[in-house]
N, C-alpha and C positions, 0 to 999 in steps of 0.2 A: 117154238117160247111161248108160255102161255100167257105170262105175266111182263106185261113192259118193265124197261128196265128205268129206274127211279134216276134221275139224275141231280145234282146238286151243280153250281158254278160259281167256283170260288175267283170272284173278281167281275166290277159291274160295270167294265167302259164297254168300247164299240164293240170289239169282238166276243166278248161274253155273249152283247145282245143279238148279233147275228148269231151266233150257233143255237141260242134261245128261240129265235124263230125258225131254223131251220130244224131243229128239234119239235117243235109245232109238226111238222108232215112228217115227221120218220114214224117208218113202222114197228118201232121195236122201243123208241124211249118217251120220256115223256119227263119234263122238268118240275122237279119237287122244291130245291131251295137255291137260294144265288144269297151269297157272303159278301160283303166288303166293309173295309174298315170304315168307312159312315154307313152309321144307321138309315141316314135319311136318303143316301145315295141306294142302299138297299134294299129300301121301303119302296123308292121310286119307280128301279126297274120289277121287280116282284109286283107292284101295280097294275106292270103292261100286260101280265100275263097272271088271270086267273087261278086260285088254288096255290098259285107258290109262295112258300114260308119264306121271309126276308132274316138276317142275321146281319149282326155287325163285329163278327169274326168268321173266321173260317175255322177256327175250330170249334164252335158251337156246331157250324155244319156239320164238322167230321162227326160229331157225336150222334148227330141224328142220325139214328135206324131207318126209318123211310129210307134213308138217300143211301143208292147201289153203287152209282157210281160218280163221280167230278171229272168239270171238266176245268184247269187249270189255265186264267185268262189272266194274271194278275203280269204286274211286269218280270219282264227276264231273270232277274238277278235273286228274285223270290222263289222262283220255279224249284230248287230242288230244296229248299223246307218245307215246301206243300205235297208233295212227291213224298217225300218221306214220313210225314204226319197222314199223310192220306194212305200211303202203304200199310203203318202200326195201325190204322183205323178198320185196315180190313176192305177198303175200297175200290174198286178199276179206276184207271187212272188213262184219261186221254188229257197230256197236257198241250199247250198252244205251243207251235215250234220259236224261237229253237229251246230244246227240253231244257238244257241249261247255259249257263252263259261259257262255258269251256269245257273239254273231254273230261276232264278231273271231274269235276260237280258230276257231271253225265254219269258217271261210273258208279259215284257212291248213289247216285238217282236208281240205275238199274239194278245194284245189290239190294239196293231195300227195297224195290219192286218184290224179284226173285225171291230173297228170304223172308219175303210174305207172303210168297204165292201168291200174289193180286198181279192184274193185268196194266199195263203199261204201254201207252204208243204214243210217240210226238205227232202234234196234230199238222201233218203235212196232209191236207184235204183232200191236195192234186191225185197223191199217190192211191186213193180209193175209188176215183173216175173209172167210166169205162171208157173215157179217151184215152187217159194212160196207158192202159190195161192194151189197149188196141194198139199203141205204138209201139209200145214192147213189142209185141207180137209182131208187128210187120219189120222190126227191126232184126228180130231173133230168125223168123223167114225169109231173110237176105234180100228183104224188098227193094233194095238200096244196095245191096252187095255188103262188102267190107266198108264199116263204118270209119271213117278217117277224121272227121273233125263235127265238133259238137258246138253249136255257138247258142248261147242261153244267155237271155236277159230279164233283169226286174228291178227297175224302178221307180221312184216317182218324186216330184218336187212337192216339199212340206215345206213351209213357210216357217222363216228360224225362231222358234221360241227355246231359249236356253232349257226351260223350266219341262217342257214337254219331252214324255218318254222318246219320244223320236230321237232328240237333241241332249239328254241330258245323259254325261258320262256315269254316273252314280247308278241310271239306272239301265243299264246297257243298252244304250243308244247309238245308233248310224246304221249305216246299210248292211251291212255283210250278218250282220247277226239278226236282222229285221226283215231282209227279202234276197240276202246275196246267199241266204243259206238254202234256198229254193232252188238255185241256179246250181248248186256247186251239187245236190242232193239228183238234180234232173240230169247230170253229168255221168255221177257215178250210176246210175241206174243204167242209163242208154249203152255206157260203155260196160257195163256189166249183161246189158242185155244183148249185146253183139258177142258176146262168146256164152253165152247160154246161163248166164247166173244171174242174180237176183242182185245183185251189184259191183263195182268194181271197183277198189280204193287207186286212187293214183299216187303214181311214185314221185312226180314232181311237181311243187305248188309254188308258184312263185305271184307274187301280188303286188300292188303298187297302189295308194288314196292319195287322195285330195282331205286333208283335217278339218273340220270344223274348227269354229271358234274356241269350243266344249272340248278338241282333243279327240273325238269319234269321227268314222271315217265320212263325209259328205256324198263323194263318188268313187265306188273304188273297183280295180280292174283285176282279173285274174287269169294264166294261163297253168294250165295242168296238160301234166303227159302222164299218160296209162301204158302200165304194163304192155298192152297190146298194141301200143304204137298211134292210140288214138290220142287228137290234141284235141283239148277244147278251151275255150276262151268264156270268160264270164263277164258281165257289168250288172253293175249294181249301185244305188243312190241312195239316199233321201232329198238332194238334195236336184235331184236330176230327171225331169219328164222326159221320155226317148221310148219307143216303140218297148213292148214286156213282150217278148216270142221267144223261141226255141227252133232250129235249125239243124240239119243234120245232114249234114254231106258226107254220100257214100260212094263207093267206085263206080253203083250204076244208076246213080241218082240220088234225090234229095227229097226230106220229109221234112215240112213247115208247119207247126202249129203257132196260128196266131193268138190261141189266147190259152196258153198253156198251167196256169195256175187257178185262174178261173172256171176251167175245164167248159165254155162255150158248148165245145163237141166237134169242132173240126180241125181235120187236119189234112193238109196239102201233100200231094204226092206228083212230084217229079220224074221222070224216066228220063235219066240220059240221052241227049237226042231227039226228043222229041219237045215242042214248044208249048204242047198242051198240058194242064195242071188236074189231075183229078182229085177233085174233094171228097173223102171220107168225112160221112155223118153219124158222129156216136153220140150224139145229144138224145136224152134220153125223156128230156123235162123235168126229171126231180132235182131238186134241191140240193145244192152242193154239201151243205154241212147236215141235210138230213140223209145221203148216200154213206156220208162220213160216220154219224152215228149208229146206222144200222150194220157198218164197218165191221165196229168194234163188237158189235151185239153176236154177228157170227163170229167173231173170233177169240171171245170172252174166255171159253172154256180153256184154250190153249195160250194164255198169257200173254200172247204177242199177237201181234198180225202180221203174214207171210210177205205182203206188201210195201209195210214201215217196221223193219223186223229190230228188235232194241241191238244186234250190232250193226245194224245201217245205219243207225242214229247214231253210235259212239263212232263208226268209220267218218261221221259226216262232218263231226264235231273236233276231230282230231283233223282234219283236213283245212278247218274254219281257224283253228287255231294256228297252222302253218301258212294261212293264209293273210291271216293279220301277225303274225312273228314277221314274215317276209315283209309288212308294211312298216313294221316296228310299232304296232299299235299294241299296247297295255292298258286296260281299264284300269282304273286306280285302285278298285278294289281289289285287284291282281296284283297289283306292287309288293315284293318281300315284308314290306314295313308296315300295308296297310292293315288297321284295326281290324276290319271281317275276319282276316287270318290268324288270327291270335285267338279263335277258337273254331271246333268244329264244324264243317262249312254246311251240316247235315241240320245245325239247331240244337243238338240234343249235348249234352256235356260227355266227354269224352270218358270211358270206362275202361280200365285194364279189366279182362277177360269177362267183358258184357257177354260174347258170344263163346267160352272156352270149347277149342279146336285144335288149338297145339299140344301137345306133354313140352314137359322139361326136362331137361337133366343136368347135369353139375359139370362143372370144369373146374381141376386143382386152382390154386389161388383166389377165385372168387365166390366169394358170399352169396352171390344173388344167383337162384336157379334161374336156367338160362334155355330161353325155348329153343327144339330141335330142326325149326326151320327159322333161318337167319335172313332177315331181307336185308339185298345187296345194294345201295343207295349209289349206283352208278350210270343212272339211266334219266334220272329227273331233271328236266329243266329249268320245272319253276316251280314257285314254293307252292301255289293249287294243287301241281302232280305229284310233287313230296306230301303233302299234308295229307290227299285221298289216299293215298297208298299208304304209308304211316298211319295217318287214326284207323283204317280199317284193318290193320295187322296187328296191332295192338290189342284191339277189340277181339279180335281173335284168339289174344294168348300171345302174340308174338310180340318179343320184347327184347331180340336181340339185335341191332343192326350194323354192319361192317359196310366201312367206305374207306379209302385212300387219300393220301396228300394228292396224288396226282388225278384225280378222278375230274374230272370236267376242272384245270386250272382251280381247284379250290370251292369249285361252285357245289358239289355234291355236300362237302364237309357246310359250308356255311348254311345251304338247306338245312340240311341234316339238324344241325345244331338250335338256327330257329324255331324247329319243331318241336324240339324238346325242351326250350324255353320257353315258349309260350305256352306248349301244353301242361309244363311244370312237372314233368315225371322223370327227373335227373336218375334220382334212385331208384326209380322202380326200372331203367331199361340197362340193358348191359352194352355197351357203344366199342364197336372193337375198328381198332385205327390199326392204318399200315402206310410204312413208309420207308426210304432205303430203295427206291426203285432205281434198279437202271438207267443213266450213270452214276447216281448220287448212291449206292449201296457200298457205302464207306464207313467206317464207326464216326469217323469226324459228321457225318450229317443227321445223323438218328436224332442226337438231342436237339439241333436247330428243327429242325421238319417238326416233329414234336409239338414243341411250344406252337410254331405255327399252328398243327393242325389244332390243337386244342383251342387256339384262338378263335378260331375257324370254328369249331365246336361248342365255344362259352361253355366251357367246362376247363375243370383245373385237374382233370386226371382223366385217364381212357381204362376201360376196364378190362381188353386183352391188346397188349401192342404187339404188331407182328412185324417184319421183314419184308417188304414188297415182293424183294428177288435176295436170291445169295450170292455170293462172290466170292467164288473157291480161292482165288489168288489172297482171300483175307485167313489169316487162320479163323476158325472158327470158335474159339475163345477169347479172341477179341473183343465180336459180335455178346458173345454172351457177357464181359464183364460191364458194358456200355448200357443193356438192358437188366443185368441185376440193378446194375447202379440207380436209372430211374424207376426202379421199382421200390430198393430203399427208401427214396426219395420222396416216395407217393404219387407220382407223376404216373403210375400205371399200378394196375392189381395182377396181372399175369402176364408174360410174354411166352411169343414163339414164330416160328417162321410162316413164311406162304412160299411157293413152288422152292420149298428145299428137301435134297434125298433125308434117305433115312441115316444114310450114310454122317452127311454133315451133320443132323441134329445128335445123333451119337458124339457126335465131334464137340459139339457148343455145350451138351452135358457133362461130357468128362470135366469142364471144367466149370460149368453152373454149380455142377453138383460139391465143389470142393469152396463153394459159397454156400451153398445149403439152400441150392435153388435148382430150380430144369425150365426144360421148355415145357410150357403145360399144352401148348396147340400145335400141331400142325394143318396149314389151309391149302392142300393141294388138290386137284381133278380126283373125284372119284364117281363114278357113274358107269353105267349098267352096260356103258356101250364101250370099249379103248378109244380114247383119244390115237388115232392114227398119225398125225400130223399135229406137233402144239399151236394151241389155239394164236398164240403169240409167242414171239422168243423169249427162250426163259423160263417158258411154261413146266411145270412137272406134273405128271399125274401117277397117282397113287391107285389103279385100278389091278395093274399086276399082281400076280399072285404074292409073289417075294415083298413087294410092301404090304400088303395086306398081313404077310404074315408077320410081319413087322411089327406093324400097329397092334395085331392081336396080342404078340409076347409082350411090347412095351405097357400097352393099354394107354395112347396116348389120343389122347382127342384129336379128332379130326373134323374140319371146316372144311365140308366138301363143294368149292365150285364147279360151276358148270353141272351141276348134280344131277340135271336130266337129257344133258349131251346138248344143251344149246337148240334141241327143237326136232332131234333126232327121234324121239320116239310121240311126235305130236301129230303125226301123218302127214309131215312136210317131204320125208324122206324116202323115196324111191330109188331104186337102182338106175332104171331109164332118165330117171328126172335130174339135171346133171347144171337145172337155171341157177342154183342156189352154189355159187363158188366155196363159200367159207366150209359148208357144209360139208361138203364132197370131198376138201381138204382135207379136213378133219376128221372125217367120223365115216365116210365110207368105205368099207372093207366086208369081204365076203363073210367074217365072222358077227359081223356087228350087226347086218341084215340076220343071219341065223337067231341072232339075241332079241332083236325087233320081232320078227317069228314067232320066240317064244314068249313074248312081251304080251305081244298081241293075243296069245295063244290063254295063256294063263289071266290075260284080263278080260279075255269073253265068258273063262268060265267063274271068274269073280263078279262079274257084271262091273267092270271099274272099266278108265281108261290105261292104251299100254301106257301112257307115260304117269301115271300114278302107281304103278308095276313097277318100271324104272327107279322112282324116288323110292317106293319102298323098299327096292333092294339095297339102298343106298344105306336108308337107316335102320338096316333090320341084320347087321355084320355083328360080328362077336366082339366088336373094340368099339369104343363110344364116339358117335359119328351125329354129326350137325348138317343141316343142308343148305348150303347159301342159295335163296331165288331171288331171282332179278326179276319181279313184275311188271310189265306198262300197264298194265291196267287190273282191276279187282279182280277181272275175271279170270286170270292166272293165276291171282293169289288162291281166290275158290277150289280153281283144279289142284294146286297143289298142295293146300289143306286137306283135299279129302283123300292123298296119299299117305298123308302121315299117319293115319290109324290103321292101314294097310298091314300086317304082320307074315312076312314069310318063313316058313321052315327051313333048317338048312340046309333040305334035300332041295327045297324050289331055290332056294338063294344060289346055291352050287350048280342046279341045272341051267338056269339062268345065263350063269357066267360062262358057262363051255360052249363055245362057238365055234358048235361044230355037229 
């Protein structure tokens, strides 16, 4: 690199000053500017570093063309907004940990950086150090045999001050976010190293905490279990003075790092059966923050660090959310009625089709155009989760949202309803609601459930209403009569059935058409992979040739659930891998693996992913199709969107569908 990277720092506090001092010893970077909301604070900070420009706002710093990269050192809750602004300004970004307050916000931060094509890294400085790399090598090489237990600790005793960042609820205070994130990050790193991976996510997270007067965690503990049978115990706190170390226990010995977070360089290796301890010194004498800055420079062109990847960051925040959830600890700003959640977390106004990527279609009875991808609202657990996913989907051009009376005991409807209300987008979105699930699939339950659904959704009508299941013991015409009456009264605009057979839809339409109406939609499974065994009792698939022929003949719009076969085409499915019992039960069959291989081949030819070919197959039928997707993070939405634009020829479509 011929010229040094010119850094700007947003946040003139202690950690920003520590980074600035380290940057002075960097081989690759120089400090150019600093910003603080207080002009005097910024000027005092800049005065410590000759030649540095001070700004009274981060916006002014980001407008400085002489700044190439920014270090965000402001309080936790402001990280997301500054990441988005920095990405929009085209700056490389190193953001102090945690990247954001929660996983939902982190997914928005990652999306902003990737859309802008800029480098983003969470500033876990210890990950960049030779000490950490050597520790990972020892674990990977089997120095202590099979890892059994990880003990990671990071806490300190800060004097209680309710206005301090450390204790203030509004500033994201408490130990878990401030230093517990280190212990969790280390545990995931070592668990991954034990199986030759960059990290591993725990499948069990249990936590307990002692709350401070401000509601944040003063002391917190966590127990983790990883898929490879490794356990971890974590201790953190802002009101506890204790040893801050990491010990890894294995079948052949242990490794202890006395100073893991500030990387003094020492690793203690004790072999089982020996009293002596070998000390490995990895110290280089370099400033730890200078090493971090040089690490950023080394990987700037790649967009992220291999030692602190964005996927790793998202996994860490997801586990931190689980830790806090088990402690029943929710920040005031995350509660559903919090004023902060009434607007997008990015700080930008919500704009429909800001990034228009999703095409639209039309369904009889619904005047609005409907995006051909439909967001399934069935797995969000918090308002930040719903807001992040829905805001992103909406800005890509997605305006259709599917939910149901039974999802989460009504939680999903309430979360979606609050999002629609706070964003003021009711007339721009298509709300697809469902009711009458077994054992309440009877005509007399339809209206009471719909009224409760509308109350949860904070609206006076549903654009499309479907019976969630069929009940063959009830004449189809009785259901048609109730649905038509609801439509006549303006409570719904169109109706249909989910998990109904073509024969039952024909029977319902025989009655509905006498009233000048009909089923506008059918929502069954349609996917390139044949559903071998129903995902749930009462599920119906339309992937077979007979059902597809009926759909072609009637031109009934199909809202396809599990349109990507619940991960079968994502790389998770292998004939010899039987670890995912649901995937095996529902989708494993010789003909489906033939389809998977065909999807892989066509994907390689097209330069896309097999899962995108599978989605394109659903959307390339000769009858109207709309694909329901259930992303748990924005990266999954992005992947699905990339499959929407693929067009398959009739020949390709039929070739893929043939499982031989």
